[in-house]
N, C-alpha and C positions, 0 to 999 in steps of 0.2 A: 144629833146623830146623822141627819142628812148632810149637814155641812161637813162633818168629819168624813163621811163616806165619799162625798164629792171631792174633798181634798185628797183622800187616798187614791181615788180614781185618777185625778189629775197627776199625782205623783207617779202612779203606775204607768200612765200614758207617756209621761216624759221619759221614764226609764225605758219603756218599750221602744220609743222613738230613738233614744240614744243607742240602745242595743242594736236596733235595725240599722242605724247609720254605721255603727262599728262593723256590723256584718257586711254591709255593702262595701265599706272601705276595704275590709279583708278580702272580699270576693274580687274587687277590682285589682287589688295587689296580687292576688293569686293568678288572676287572668293575665296580668302583665308578666308575671314570672313564667307562666306557661308559654306565653307568646315568645319571650326571650329564649326559653329552653328550646322551643321548636325552631327558632331562627338559628341557634347554635347547632342544633342537630342537623338542619338542612345544610349549613355551611360545612360541618364535619363530613357529611355524606358526600357533598360535592368535592371536597378536598380528597377524600378517600377514592372517589371515582376517578378524579383527575390523576391521582397517583397510580391507580391500577392501569389506566389508559396509557400513561407514560411508560410504565413497567412493561406492558404488553408490546408497545411500540419498540422499545429497546430489545426485548426478547426476540421479536420477529426479525429485527435487523441483525441480531447476533446469529439467529438461525440461518438467515440468508447468507451471511458472511461465511458460516461454517459449510453450507452447501456449496458455495463457490469454491472454497478451499478444498473440499472433498473432490469436486469435479476436476479441479486443477491437478490435485495429487493423483487421481485416477488416470488422467491424461498423461502425466509424467511417468507413472508406472508402466502404462501401456507402451509409451515410446521407449522406455528403458528395456522392456521385454523384447521389443523388436530389435533394439540395438544388440542385446545379448545374443539373440538368434543369429543376427548378422555376423557377430564376432565368432560365434561357434562355427558357423559355416566357413568363415575365412580361416579359422584355426584348422579345421578339417582339411581344407584345400592346401594350406601350407604344410600340414603334416604329410599329406599325400605327395606333394611336390618334394618334400625333404626325403621321403622314402625312395622316390624315384631317383633323386639326385644321389643318394647314398648307394643305391643299386648300380647306377651308372658309374659312380666313382669306384665302387668295388670291382666292377667288370674292367674298367680302365686300368686299375692297379694290377689285376690278374694278367691283363694283356701285356702290360709294361714289364712285369716280373718275368714273363716267358721269354 
């Protein structure tokens, strides 16, 4: 009986050691997989951050270009308004000169007819 019990104990000990080895192997494999996943996650986060940084840089450049364009257009509009005012003033002066010339012509024609 003792021999049989000892034999069973040895068999159970071997089985236990084998199960423990398998568990350690599985644990090591899982740790390795976790490490690989963490590395991939870090890489993906870095790529994502780099892409965001580049997108932000491009957006800022586009915003600056638009601001420059707006400033240029505002300056152009301002100069065009001044030109319009100048042309209006010239037109008014020319109209006044034309009226005076027509009046003078009218008076000359009246004088000539007499």
